[in-house]
C-alpha positions in Angstrom: 33.1 -168.1 22.3 34.8 -164.8 21.8 38.5 -165.1 20.9 40.9 -163.9 23.5 42.7 -161.8 21.0 39.6 -159.7 20.3 39.2 -158.7 24.0 41.1 -156.7 26.6 42.0 -158.5 29.8 43.6 -157.6 33.1 45.3 -161.1 33.3 47.7 -162.8 30.9 46.2 -164.5 27.9 48.4 -167.5 28.1 49.6 -168.9 31.5 52.5 -171.4 31.0 53.8 -171.9 34.5 52.9 -175.3 35.7 50.0 -176.4 33.4 49.4 -174.4 30.2 46.2 -172.5 30.1 44.5 -169.9 27.8 42.1 -167.5 29.5 38.8 -166.7 27.8 36.3 -163.9 28.3 34.7 -164.1 31.7 37.7 -165.5 33.5 37.5 -169.1 32.4 40.0 -171.2 30.3 39.7 -172.4 26.7 39.2 -176.1 25.9 42.4 -176.9 24.0 41.5 -180.5 23.4 43.7 -183.6 24.1 47.4 -183.9 25.0 48.7 -183.3 21.4 47.1 -179.8 20.9 48.2 -178.8 24.4 51.8 -180.0 23.7 51.7 -178.2 20.3 50.8 -174.9 22.1 53.5 -175.5 24.7 56.1 -175.9 21.9 54.9 -172.8 20.1 54.9 -170.7 23.3 58.4 -171.9 24.2 59.6 -170.6 20.8 57.2 -167.7 20.5 57.8 -165.2 17.7 60.1 -167.7 15.9 59.1 -169.8 12.9 59.0 -173.5 13.6 59.4 -175.8 10.7 56.7 -178.4 10.1 59.1 -181.3 10.2 60.5 -180.1 13.5 57.0 -179.8 15.0 56.1 -183.3 13.9 59.4 -184.6 15.4 58.7 -183.0 18.7 55.0 -184.0 18.9 55.7 -187.7 18.2 59.3 -187.9 19.6 60.8 -188.9 16.3 58.2 -191.6 15.6 55.4 -189.9 13.7 52.5 -191.8 12.2 51.8 -191.6 8.5 49.0 -189.1 9.1 51.2 -186.8 11.1 51.0 -183.8 8.7 47.2 -184.1 8.5 47.0 -184.4 12.3 49.2 -181.4 12.8 46.9 -179.4 10.6 43.9 -180.4 12.7 45.7 -179.4 15.9 46.7 -176.0 14.4 43.1 -175.4 13.3 41.8 -176.1 16.8 44.3 -173.7 18.3 43.5 -171.0 15.8 39.9 -171.0 17.0 41.3 -169.9 20.4 44.3 -167.9 19.3 43.0 -166.2 16.2 45.4 -164.6 13.8 48.3 -164.9 16.2 49.0 -168.4 14.9 50.0 -168.2 11.2 51.6 -170.4 8.6 54.6 -169.0 6.7 56.8 -170.6 4.0 59.1 -171.8 6.7 56.6 -173.3 9.1 54.2 -172.1 11.8 54.6 -168.9 13.8 52.9 -167.9 17.1 53.2 -164.1 17.5 53.0 -163.0 21.2 53.7 -159.8 23.1 55.3 -160.2 26.5 52.1 -158.7 28.0 50.1 -161.7 26.7 52.1 -164.6 28.2 53.6 -164.9 31.6 56.8 -166.7 30.4 57.6 -164.0 27.9 56.8 -161.3 30.5 59.1 -163.0 33.0 62.0 -163.1 30.5 61.4 -159.4 29.5 61.4 -158.3 33.2 64.5 -160.4 34.1 66.4 -158.8 31.2 65.2 -155.4 32.1 66.4 -155.8 35.7 69.8 -157.0 34.5 70.2 -154.0 32.1 69.1 -151.5 34.8 71.6 -153.0 37.2 74.4 -152.5 34.7 73.2 -148.9 34.3 73.4 -148.4 38.0 69.7 -147.8 38.5 69.3 -150.0 41.6 65.8 -149.1 42.6 64.3 -149.6 39.2 66.3 -152.8 38.7 64.9 -154.3 42.0 61.4 -153.4 40.9 61.8 -155.2 37.6 63.4 -158.3 39.2 60.7 -158.5 41.9 57.9 -158.3 39.3 59.7 -161.1 37.4 60.1 -163.3 40.4 56.5 -162.7 41.4 55.4 -164.2 38.1 57.2 -167.5 38.8 54.7 -170.2 39.7 56.7 -173.4 39.8 58.3 -175.3 37.0 57.3 -173.9 33.5 55.3 -176.3 31.3 55.3 -178.8 34.1 52.8 -181.2 32.4 55.3 -181.7 29.5 58.5 -181.9 31.6 59.5 -185.2 30.0 59.2 -184.0 26.4 62.8 -183.8 25.1 62.1 -180.8 22.8 61.0 -178.7 25.8 63.8 -179.6 28.2 66.3 -177.0 27.0 63.7 -174.2 27.0 62.6 -175.1 30.5 66.2 -175.4 31.8 67.0 -171.9 30.3 64.0 -170.4 32.1 64.9 -172.0 35.4 68.5 -170.8 35.1 67.1 -167.3 34.4 64.9 -167.5 37.5 67.7 -168.4 39.8 70.0 -165.8 38.3 67.3 -163.1 38.7 66.9 -164.2 42.3 70.7 -163.9 43.0 70.8 -160.5 41.3 67.9 -159.2 43.3 69.3 -160.5 46.6 72.7 -158.9 46.0 71.0 -155.6 45.3 68.8 -155.7 48.3 71.7 -156.8 50.6 73.6 -153.7 49.3 70.6 -151.6 50.4 70.7 -153.3 53.8 67.3 -154.9 53.3 68.5 -158.2 54.7 65.2 -159.5 56.3 63.5 -159.2 52.9 66.3 -161.2 51.3 66.0 -163.9 54.0 62.2 -164.1 53.5 62.4 -164.7 49.8 65.5 -166.9 49.7 64.6 -169.4 52.4 62.7 -171.7 50.1 65.5 -171.7 47.5 68.9 -172.0 49.2 68.5 -175.7 50.2 67.5 -176.7 46.7 70.5 -174.9 45.1 73.5 -175.7 47.3 75.9 -175.6 44.3 74.9 -172.0 43.5 77.7 -170.0 45.2 76.2 -166.6 44.3 73.0 -167.6 46.0 74.8 -169.0 49.0 76.8 -165.7 49.4 73.7 -163.6 49.3 72.0 -165.9 52.0 75.1 -165.9 54.2 75.5 -162.1 53.9 71.9 -161.6 55.0 72.2 -164.1 57.9 75.4 -162.5 59.2 74.0 -159.0 58.9 70.9 -159.9 61.0 73.0 -161.5 63.8 72.6 -165.1 62.7 76.4 -165.8 62.4 76.2 -169.4 63.4 73.5 -170.2 60.8 75.7 -168.4 58.2 78.7 -170.5 59.1 76.6 -173.7 59.0 75.3 -172.9 55.5 78.8 -172.2 54.2 79.8 -175.7 55.6 76.8 -177.3 53.8 77.7 -175.6 50.5 81.4 -176.6 50.9 80.4 -180.3 51.5 78.0 -180.2 48.5 80.6 -178.8 46.2 83.1 -181.4 47.2 80.6 -184.3 46.9 79.0 -183.3 43.7 81.7 -181.5 41.7 85.0 -182.3 43.6 85.8 -178.6 44.0 86.2 -176.1 46.9 84.2 -172.9 47.3 85.3 -170.2 44.9 87.4 -167.1 46.0 84.4 -164.8 46.6 82.5 -167.2 48.9 85.7 -168.2 50.7 86.6 -164.6 51.3 83.1 -164.0 52.7 83.6 -166.9 55.0 87.0 -165.6 56.2 85.4 -162.2 57.0 82.7 -163.9 59.0 85.3 -165.8 61.1 87.6 -162.8 61.6 85.0 -160.2 62.2 81.7 -161.8 63.2 80.0 -158.4 64.0 81.8 -155.8 61.9 81.3 -152.1 62.6 80.7 -149.8 59.7 84.1 -148.3 58.6 84.5 -144.9 57.2 84.9 -144.7 53.5 82.8 -144.7 50.3 82.1 -148.4 50.4 82.0 -150.6 47.3 81.1 -148.4 44.4 82.0 -150.9 41.7 79.6 -151.8 38.9 78.3 -155.3 38.9 80.7 -158.2 38.1 79.8 -160.1 35.0 77.8 -163.2 36.1 79.2 -165.2 33.2 82.8 -164.2 33.6 85.0 -167.2 32.4 88.6 -168.1 32.1 91.6 -165.9 32.9 92.5 -168.1 35.9 96.2 -167.3 35.8 95.7 -163.6 35.4 93.1 -163.4 38.2 95.3 -165.4 40.6 98.3 -163.2 39.7 96.4 -160.0 40.4 94.9 -161.3 43.6 98.3 -162.4 44.9 99.9 -159.1 44.0 97.3 -156.9 45.7 96.8 -159.0 48.8 100.6 -158.9 49.4 100.8 -155.1 49.1 100.8 -153.3 52.4 102.3 -150.0 51.2 100.3 -149.6 48.0 100.9 -150.9 44.5 99.9 -150.4 40.9 99.0 -152.9 38.2 98.4 -152.2 34.5 96.1 -154.5 32.5 96.7 -153.9 28.8 95.5 -155.6 25.7 93.8 -155.0 22.3 90.3 -153.7 21.7 87.6 -156.0 22.9 89.9 -158.4 24.8 88.1 -158.0 28.2 90.4 -155.7 30.2 87.6 -153.9 32.0 85.8 -157.2 32.7 88.9 -158.7 34.2 89.7 -155.6 36.4 86.1 -155.5 37.7 86.1 -159.2 38.5 89.4 -159.0 40.3 88.3 -155.9 42.2 85.2 -157.6 43.5 87.2 -160.5 44.7 89.5 -158.1 46.6 86.7 -156.4 48.5 87.7 -157.9 51.8 91.3 -156.6 51.3 90.3 -153.0 50.9 88.0 -152.1 53.9 87.8 -148.4 53.1 86.2 -148.9 49.7 86.5 -149.7 46.0 86.1 -147.0 43.4 86.1 -147.3 39.6 86.2 -144.4 37.2 86.5 -144.3 33.4 89.4 -142.1 32.1 89.1 -142.2 28.3 89.9 -138.8 26.9 88.4 -136.9 29.9 90.4 -134.1 31.4 92.1 -134.5 34.8 89.8 -131.9 36.3 86.7 -133.7 35.2 88.0 -137.0 36.7 89.0 -135.4 39.9 85.6 -133.7 40.4 83.9 -137.1 39.9 86.2 -138.8 42.4 85.8 -136.1 45.0 82.0 -136.3 44.7 82.1 -140.1 45.0 83.9 -139.9 48.4 81.7 -137.0 49.7 84.2 -134.2 49.3 83.5 -130.8 47.8 84.8 -130.2 44.3 86.8 -127.3 43.0 87.6 -125.9 39.6 91.2 -125.5 40.6 92.9 -128.7 39.5 95.9 -128.3 41.9 93.6 -127.9 44.9 91.4 -130.8 43.8 94.4 -133.0 43.4 95.7 -132.1 46.8 92.3 -132.7 48.4 92.1 -136.1 46.7 95.6 -137.2 47.7 95.1 -136.1 51.3 91.9 -138.1 51.6 93.5 -141.2 50.0 96.6 -141.1 52.2 94.8 -142.1 55.4 92.8 -145.0 53.9 93.2 -148.4 52.2 91.1 -148.3 49.0 91.3 -149.9 45.6 91.1 -147.4 42.8 90.2 -148.8 39.3 91.2 -146.5 36.5 89.5 -147.8 33.4 90.5 -147.1 29.8 93.5 -145.0 30.3 94.7 -143.4 27.0 97.9 -141.9 28.4 100.1 -142.1 31.5 99.9 -138.4 32.7 96.4 -138.6 34.2 97.2 -142.0 35.7 100.4 -140.6 37.3 98.5 -137.6 38.7 95.8 -139.8 40.4 98.1 -142.4 41.9 98.1 -142.2 45.8 101.3 -140.5 46.9 101.5 -142.5 50.1 99.6 -145.0 52.2 98.2 -148.5 51.7 95.8 -147.8 48.8 96.3 -149.6 45.5 95.5 -148.8 41.9 94.4 -151.1 39.0 94.7 -149.6 35.6 93.2 -150.8 32.3 94.4 -149.5 28.9 94.5 -150.4 25.2 98.1 -149.0 25.5 100.9 -150.7 27.3 101.7 -147.4 29.1 105.4 -148.4 29.0 106.5 -145.1 30.6 104.9 -146.0 34.0 107.6 -147.1 36.3 107.5 -149.7 39.2 104.2 -151.2 38.2 103.1 -154.8 37.8 101.9 -155.7 34.3 99.3 -158.1 32.9 99.1 -158.3 29.1 95.7 -159.9 28.2 95.7 -162.0 25.1 92.6 -163.2 23.2 90.9 -166.3 24.5 92.1 -169.7 23.4 89.7 -172.4 22.2 88.4 -173.8 25.5 87.8 -170.4 27.2 86.1 -169.0 24.1 83.8 -172.0 23.7 82.9 -171.9 27.4 81.9 -168.2 27.2 79.7 -169.0 24.2 78.1 -171.9 26.1 77.4 -169.8 29.2 75.3 -167.3 27.1 73.6 -169.6 24.5 73.4 -172.7 26.7 75.9 -175.5 27.1 73.5 -178.0 25.7 73.3 -176.2 22.4 77.1 -175.9 22.2 77.7 -179.5 23.2 75.3 -180.8 20.5 77.5 -179.2 17.8 80.9 -178.6 19.2 82.6 -178.3 15.8 80.3 -175.5 14.7 80.8 -173.8 18.1 84.6 -173.9 17.5 84.2 -172.4 14.0 82.1 -169.5 15.4 84.6 -168.6 18.1 87.4 -168.9 15.6 85.6 -166.2 13.5 85.6 -164.1 16.6 89.4 -164.5 16.9 89.1 -165.2 20.6 87.9 -161.7 21.5 85.5 -161.9 24.4 83.6 -158.9 23.2 83.1 -160.4 19.7 82.0 -163.7 21.3 79.5 -161.9 23.5 78.1 -160.1 20.5 77.7 -163.3 18.4 76.4 -165.2 21.5 73.8 -162.5 22.1 72.6 -162.9 18.5 72.4 -166.6 18.8 70.6 -166.4 22.1 67.8 -164.5 20.4 67.9 -166.7 17.3 67.1 -170.0 19.2 65.8 -171.5 15.9 69.1 -171.0 14.0 71.5 -174.0 14.0 75.1 -173.3 15.1 76.3 -174.9 11.8 74.2 -172.5 9.7 75.4 -169.5 11.6 79.0 -170.7 11.3 78.5 -171.0 7.6 77.2 -167.4 7.5 80.2 -166.0 9.3 82.6 -168.0 7.1 81.3 -166.2 3.9 80.5 -162.8 5.4 82.0 -160.0 3.3 82.9 -158.1 6.5 83.3 -159.9 9.8 83.8 -156.6 11.5 80.3 -155.5 10.5 78.8 -158.8 11.7 80.1 -157.9 15.2 77.1 -155.8 16.3 74.1 -156.4 18.4 72.1 -153.8 20.3 74.5 -151.4 21.9 77.5 -153.8 21.6 79.2 -152.8 18.3 82.9 -153.8 17.9 83.4 -151.3 15.1 82.5 -148.4 17.4 85.2 -149.5 19.9 87.7 -149.3 17.0 86.4 -145.9 16.1 86.8 -144.7 19.7 90.3 -146.1 19.7 91.1 -144.3 16.4 89.9 -141.0 17.7 92.4 -141.2 20.6 95.4 -142.4 18.7 98.3 -139.9 18.5 99.2 -138.7 15.0 102.4 -140.8 14.8 100.6 -144.0 15.6 97.7 -143.2 13.2 100.2 -142.8 10.4 102.0 -146.1 11.3 98.6 -147.9 11.5 97.6 -146.7 8.0 100.9 -147.8 6.5 100.8 -151.3 8.0 97.1 -151.8 7.2 98.0 -151.6 3.5 100.2 -154.7 3.9 99.3 -158.3 4.4 100.1 -159.7 7.9 102.2 -161.2 9.4 104.9 -158.5 9.2 108.6 -159.0 9.2 110.3 -156.6 11.6 113.0 -155.6 9.1 110.2 -154.5 6.6 108.4 -152.2 9.0 110.9 -151.4 11.8 109.7 -147.8 12.2 106.1 -148.8 12.6 106.3 -151.9 14.8 107.3 -150.3 18.1 104.6 -147.6 17.7 101.8 -150.2 17.1 103.1 -152.7 19.6 102.8 -150.0 22.3 99.1 -149.6 21.6 98.4 -153.3 21.1 97.6 -153.1 17.4 100.3 -155.7 16.8 100.8 -159.1 18.4 104.4 -159.9 19.1 105.9 -163.3 18.3 106.0 -165.9 21.1 109.4 -166.5 22.8 112.7 -164.9 22.1 113.6 -164.3 18.5 116.1 -162.3 16.5 114.7 -158.8 15.8 115.7 -159.1 12.2 113.4 -162.1 11.5 110.6 -161.6 14.1 107.1 -161.9 12.6 104.4 -159.8 14.1 100.7 -160.4 13.7 97.6 -158.2 13.4 94.1 -159.5 14.1 91.6 -159.7 11.2 89.4 -157.1 12.8 92.3 -154.7 13.3 93.5 -155.1 9.8 90.0 -154.6 8.3 89.4 -151.4 10.2 92.9 -150.2 9.2 92.0 -150.8 5.6 88.9 -148.7 6.0 90.9 -145.7 7.4 93.2 -145.9 4.4 90.5 -146.3 1.8 87.3 -144.6 0.5 85.4 -145.6 3.7 87.6 -143.3 5.7 85.3 -140.4 4.9 82.6 -142.0 7.0 84.7 -142.3 10.1 84.4 -139.9 13.0 86.9 -137.1 13.1 90.2 -138.0 14.8 91.7 -136.2 17.8 94.7 -134.0 17.3 98.2 -135.3 17.8 
């Protein structure tokens, strides 16, 4: 029999949904032997492209009770699989490795497509994202590795895949609802919603599609079913987003399309955690404003300011019927920002900044929108863009406190504390993995200093390194020569955020930062009085808790901030990007 790996096929080589099968030349399937070789292949596929230690494989094959001949038996099973898989199954010093490309296995192809869809959604490429997600969902053929569903070793892998499938379904449904393709959403979701009553995102997509197609009574009935299930199973009420959707359904069962740009926000983070107090404060503030209002969310690099603003803005969609707009300020000129805003609301742009500003303020004055100004580096552009009158509101995020802005509400965002940090780690790498070694999980998030961005970076690494124990990774971080350099995965690089911050710092604050970075924190106010206020304004210093005497107050600086500051004062400064002028 010709090996699969020596031929070209139109179908996947390994099919792992439901029962595991290996296709052979001519369209048949290979004889894999008895249950043990089949289980071995299932384990190898679930951890494809990762080295699996021999002892771990023996443990999994015999559920911790191996016979004396276990190693010899394992070698026999491997030999049998190699006759089918060829050189893809190899032995390394660390154990056995099955190399697979996503095109060769439906499970790997599903994961690749689901991640591609999520990435394209973040990039705003809706059509392409929908295509990837549909292709992923079309691969799903029931529970993966069904014949080995009771094997403890495979439970976590199967649960992770099923979670990914439902998340992909939710993401696809939201995108299609936004494109008004509601019948398509109803057709695909109908076999899933009853099985997942506790999934509020899925329920919201289903209710939205029902209401949009004139089935308001069914939409209300499904909300009630979800409400009862949440109370019965978890003892909680529906979350703010689902509750707001239900209120809109009751208040406006057949809403007309209102003028305005609609919801132009990027997607909310599906794994947003914590910040309950800050979220409730922001929601209460904006919902109570009838004549407009401004809130500034400030905090250090990587603390999650944009994520919080985006999450809050999505929850406020019902309170701003004329639209939600988000634009990044950074170091862009006012003219550039205005041209983008005018384009987003369908107005012609102009090179004359004064005319563009007048056009923007005139348009805003007659509407109620929420404007999210992300990453403000100074207050002048913010002041210029604030609506001069009317009911529109503005939510600003900044690494600076923007203390010169008057009559604004303020939220200062601190790093996560232990429980929130660990929850975020668990949402990305899996709660089962975190709960099995909570002490190591706490050590890891401590190395991240509670910064959500740092936790996301480390979690993304751990999610791809499923074979690495949390304890081993915690040990690695504890002895790393540079924790700042460890905080990088793909396009998420903490050091680059600091470099961007450094480029935008005014000259006076750069000098203060350099002077303080040469000291060892915490800092006594009387030692560095001239620098403290400068760096407190741009969130490079953490103030002491409570009221203290200014002469003995101790300020802190995060390890990441201190390490980067040492770099800009030492030999490594030559490798940094050029700084902006004062």
